[in-house]
N, CA and C atoms as a LAMMPS dump frame, in Angstrom:
ITEM: TIMESTEP
0
ITEM: NUMBER OF ATOMS
240
ITEM: BOX BOUNDS ff ff ff
-5.0000000000000000e+02 5.0000000000000000e+02
-5.0000000000000000e+02 5.0000000000000000e+02
-5.0000000000000000e+02 5.0000000000000000e+02
ITEM: ATOMS id mol type element x y z
1 1 1 N 19.7 -29.325 -19.262
2 1 2 C 18.701 -28.655 -19.905
3 1 3 C 18.558 -27.202 -19.3
4 2 1 N 18.702 -26.061 -20.109
5 2 2 C 18.551 -24.801 -19.53
6 2 3 C 17.111 -24.36 -19.525
7 3 1 N 16.677 -23.677 -18.501
8 3 2 C 15.39 -23.114 -18.386
9 3 3 C 15.404 -21.674 -18.425
10 4 1 N 14.634 -21.097 -19.425
11 4 2 C 14.422 -19.648 -19.546
12 4 3 C 13.469 -19.08 -18.689
13 5 1 N 13.794 -18.321 -17.63
14 5 2 C 12.836 -17.796 -16.73
15 5 3 C 11.727 -16.946 -17.264
16 6 1 N 11.98 -16.397 -18.516
17 6 2 C 10.952 -15.474 -19.057
18 6 3 C 9.892 -16.391 -19.76
19 7 1 N 10.228 -17.506 -20.116
20 7 2 C 9.077 -18.292 -20.808
21 7 3 C 8.747 -19.598 -20.03
22 8 1 N 9.38 -19.814 -18.996
23 8 2 C 9.105 -21.141 -18.292
24 8 3 C 7.804 -20.953 -17.462
25 9 1 N 7.156 -22.059 -17.176
26 9 2 C 5.963 -22.205 -16.338
27 9 3 C 6.307 -22.27 -14.889
28 10 1 N 5.49 -21.656 -14.187
29 10 2 C 5.78 -21.738 -12.588
30 10 3 C 4.727 -22.482 -12.063
31 11 1 N 4.873 -23.524 -11.222
32 11 2 C 3.896 -24.352 -10.664
33 11 3 C 3.647 -23.784 -9.341
34 12 1 N 2.282 -23.547 -8.976
35 12 2 C 1.818 -23.073 -7.783
36 12 3 C 0.915 -23.993 -7.143
37 13 1 N 1.124 -24.37 -5.835
38 13 2 C 0.405 -25.414 -5.264
39 13 3 C -0.709 -24.604 -4.51
40 14 1 N -1.948 -24.94 -4.686
41 14 2 C -3.011 -24.276 -4.018
42 14 3 C -4.415 -24.798 -4.612
43 15 1 N -5.505 -24.406 -4.009
44 15 2 C -6.771 -24.799 -4.451
45 15 3 C -7.308 -23.857 -5.667
46 16 1 N -7.733 -24.407 -6.565
47 16 2 C -8.294 -23.75 -7.747
48 16 3 C -9.802 -24.082 -7.822
49 17 1 N -10.628 -23.028 -7.83
50 17 2 C -12.125 -23.451 -7.822
51 17 3 C -12.65 -24.093 -9.135
52 18 1 N -11.876 -23.829 -10.262
53 18 2 C -12.473 -24.392 -11.46
54 18 3 C -11.61 -25.596 -11.944
55 19 1 N -10.747 -26.051 -11.017
56 19 2 C -9.889 -27.243 -11.484
57 19 3 C -10.042 -28.321 -10.312
58 20 1 N -9.973 -29.541 -10.848
59 20 2 C -10.241 -30.727 -9.862
60 20 3 C -8.926 -31.108 -9.15
61 21 1 N -7.777 -30.595 -9.605
62 21 2 C -6.48 -30.816 -8.903
63 21 3 C -6.049 -29.671 -8.153
64 22 1 N -5.225 -29.764 -7.064
65 22 2 C -4.78 -28.728 -6.268
66 22 3 C -3.549 -28.04 -6.964
67 23 1 N -3.303 -28.218 -8.185
68 23 2 C -2.053 -27.697 -8.81
69 23 3 C -2.513 -26.761 -9.94
70 24 1 N -1.828 -25.655 -10.007
71 24 2 C -2.137 -24.619 -10.994
72 24 3 C -0.779 -24.273 -11.691
73 25 1 N -0.893 -24.344 -13.024
74 25 2 C 0.378 -23.916 -13.823
75 25 3 C 0.233 -22.432 -14.241
76 26 1 N 1.098 -21.734 -13.931
77 26 2 C 1.149 -20.3 -14.335
78 26 3 C 2.415 -19.849 -15.167
79 27 1 N 2.271 -19.06 -16.238
80 27 2 C 3.339 -18.44 -16.863
81 27 3 C 3.843 -17.206 -15.993
82 28 1 N 5.207 -16.731 -16.154
83 28 2 C 5.658 -15.635 -15.522
84 28 3 C 4.726 -14.336 -15.619
85 29 1 N 4.21 -14.137 -16.767
86 29 2 C 3.451 -12.956 -16.967
87 29 3 C 2.16 -13.165 -16.093
88 30 1 N 1.56 -14.229 -16.038
89 30 2 C 0.35 -14.539 -15.206
90 30 3 C 0.711 -14.198 -13.744
91 31 1 N 1.893 -14.733 -13.335
92 31 2 C 2.202 -14.603 -11.972
93 31 3 C 2.531 -12.976 -11.644
94 32 1 N 3.031 -12.229 -12.489
95 32 2 C 3.166 -10.765 -12.411
96 32 3 C 1.803 -10.1 -12.326
97 33 1 N 0.852 -10.548 -13.218
98 33 2 C -0.451 -10.038 -13.285
99 33 3 C -1.251 -10.28 -11.903
100 34 1 N -1.06 -11.448 -11.326
101 34 2 C -1.578 -11.831 -10.011
102 34 3 C -1.018 -10.905 -8.904
103 35 1 N 0.218 -10.807 -9.019
104 35 2 C 0.9 -9.932 -7.942
105 35 3 C 0.521 -8.559 -8.022
106 36 1 N 0.328 -7.878 -9.246
107 36 2 C -0.133 -6.533 -9.233
108 36 3 C -1.631 -6.334 -9.088
109 37 1 N -2.492 -7.358 -9.296
110 37 2 C -3.868 -7.266 -9.008
111 37 3 C -4.155 -7.27 -7.434
112 38 1 N -3.3 -7.965 -6.723
113 38 2 C -3.704 -8.054 -5.218
114 38 3 C -2.539 -7.186 -4.667
115 39 1 N -2.305 -5.879 -4.97
116 39 2 C -1.307 -5.158 -4.618
117 39 3 C -1.486 -4.834 -3.051
118 40 1 N -0.283 -4.927 -2.389
119 40 2 C -0.497 -4.509 -0.86
120 40 3 C -0.547 -3.07 -0.699
121 41 1 N -1.265 -2.51 0.229
122 41 2 C -1.224 -1.179 0.566
123 41 3 C 0.078 -0.623 1.073
124 42 1 N 1.189 -1.499 1.468
125 42 2 C 2.315 -1.239 1.915
126 42 3 C 3.452 -1.119 0.85
127 43 1 N 3.087 -1.56 -0.285
128 43 2 C 3.922 -1.685 -1.492
129 43 3 C 3.816 -0.436 -2.218
130 44 1 N 4.48 0.572 -1.758
131 44 2 C 4.36 1.924 -2.44
132 44 3 C 5.487 2.393 -3.08
133 45 1 N 5.424 3.253 -4.136
134 45 2 C 6.747 3.795 -4.836
135 45 3 C 7.144 5.001 -3.931
136 46 1 N 8.255 5.505 -4.249
137 46 2 C 8.713 6.605 -3.457
138 46 3 C 7.961 7.776 -3.497
139 47 1 N 7.287 8.092 -4.51
140 47 2 C 6.398 9.215 -4.744
141 47 3 C 5.14 9.076 -3.892
142 48 1 N 4.579 7.781 -3.963
143 48 2 C 3.335 7.525 -3.228
144 48 3 C 3.696 7.531 -1.852
145 49 1 N 4.656 7.101 -1.36
146 49 2 C 4.993 6.972 0.122
147 49 3 C 5.284 8.443 0.462
148 50 1 N 5.82 9.341 -0.234
149 50 2 C 6.012 10.733 0.003
150 50 3 C 4.654 11.484 0.218
151 51 1 N 3.776 11.146 -0.782
152 51 2 C 2.464 11.906 -0.704
153 51 3 C 1.765 11.264 0.597
154 52 1 N 1.811 10.181 1.012
155 52 2 C 1.065 9.668 2.098
156 52 3 C 1.717 10.311 3.428
157 53 1 N 3.058 10.503 3.427
158 53 2 C 3.565 11.051 4.614
159 53 3 C 3.332 12.487 4.674
160 54 1 N 3.332 13.238 3.617
161 54 2 C 2.985 14.762 3.552
162 54 3 C 1.531 14.905 4.057
163 55 1 N 0.648 13.993 3.625
164 55 2 C -0.703 14.151 3.963
165 55 3 C -0.952 13.839 5.493
166 56 1 N -0.179 12.889 6.043
167 56 2 C -0.3 12.624 7.572
168 56 3 C 0.282 13.877 8.163
169 57 1 N 1.434 14.376 7.875
170 57 2 C 2.043 15.477 8.541
171 57 3 C 0.965 16.741 8.471
172 58 1 N 0.483 16.922 7.321
173 58 2 C -0.485 17.914 7.194
174 58 3 C -1.69 17.877 8.164
175 59 1 N -2.196 16.684 8.352
176 59 2 C -3.316 16.542 9.274
177 59 3 C -2.806 16.876 10.717
178 60 1 N -1.634 16.296 11.09
179 60 2 C -1.045 16.593 12.31
180 60 3 C -0.819 18.164 12.569
181 61 1 N -0.354 18.925 11.575
182 61 2 C 0.063 20.298 11.817
183 61 3 C -1.385 21.038 11.752
184 62 1 N -2.408 20.713 11.16
185 62 2 C -3.666 21.201 11.258
186 62 3 C -4.253 21.085 12.624
187 63 1 N -4.133 19.854 13.118
188 63 2 C -4.559 19.576 14.456
189 63 3 C -3.938 20.41 15.492
190 64 1 N -2.533 20.549 15.298
191 64 2 C -1.86 21.325 16.362
192 64 3 C -2.239 22.813 16.23
193 65 1 N -2.471 23.328 14.925
194 65 2 C -2.839 24.658 14.894
195 65 3 C -4.153 25.028 15.494
196 66 1 N -5.177 24.059 15.35
197 66 2 C -6.504 24.261 16.084
198 66 3 C -6.269 24.136 17.575
199 67 1 N -5.497 23.235 18.025
200 67 2 C -5.28 23.146 19.499
201 67 3 C -4.642 24.35 20.066
202 68 1 N -3.619 25.087 19.304
203 68 2 C -2.957 26.245 19.687
204 68 3 C -3.986 27.409 19.721
205 69 1 N -4.839 27.514 18.731
206 69 2 C -5.864 28.516 18.712
207 69 3 C -6.834 28.375 19.767
208 70 1 N -7.3 27.1 20.097
209 70 2 C -8.198 26.874 21.188
210 70 3 C -7.713 27.401 22.468
211 71 1 N -6.403 26.931 22.791
212 71 2 C -5.807 27.359 24.007
213 71 3 C -5.611 28.988 24.057
214 72 1 N -5.361 29.677 23.005
215 72 2 C -5.144 31.12 23.015
216 72 3 C -6.556 31.718 23.159
217 73 1 N -7.718 31.086 22.651
218 73 2 C -8.944 31.663 22.814
219 73 3 C -9.4 31.449 24.234
220 74 1 N -9.178 30.278 24.871
221 74 2 C -9.554 30.069 26.219
222 74 3 C -8.7 30.839 27.177
223 75 1 N -7.477 31.148 26.984
224 75 2 C -6.73 31.955 27.892
225 75 3 C -7.208 33.265 27.953
226 76 1 N -7.494 33.905 26.832
227 76 2 C -7.858 35.232 26.766
228 76 3 C -6.778 36.288 26.894
229 77 1 N -6.941 37.574 27.021
230 77 2 C -5.912 38.518 27.341
231 77 3 C -5.965 38.998 28.717
232 78 1 N -4.923 38.645 29.52
233 78 2 C -4.997 38.989 30.935
234 78 3 C -4.975 40.56 31.206
235 79 1 N -4.745 41.428 30.252
236 79 2 C -4.563 42.918 30.486
237 79 3 C -5.945 43.456 30.266
238 80 1 N -6.985 42.77 29.91
239 80 2 C -8.365 43.396 29.732
240 80 3 C -9.185 43.179 30.844
């Protein structure tokens, strides 16, 4: 007997609040819907990951610029 993975049901063992048995039967589309609804913050696309890294680098660069400006203002000009 051949099982088509696009139409076959997936059995997930776990507790279901509305069911008296610990078994839940899900279709593949339902499994995909559950996976996307509880998306991990670490599951990013390339564009999303790039945006996060650019934002982090921007914050670091801004902090470095303020630190350099603070040092320059504290040091003053030794010729005056």
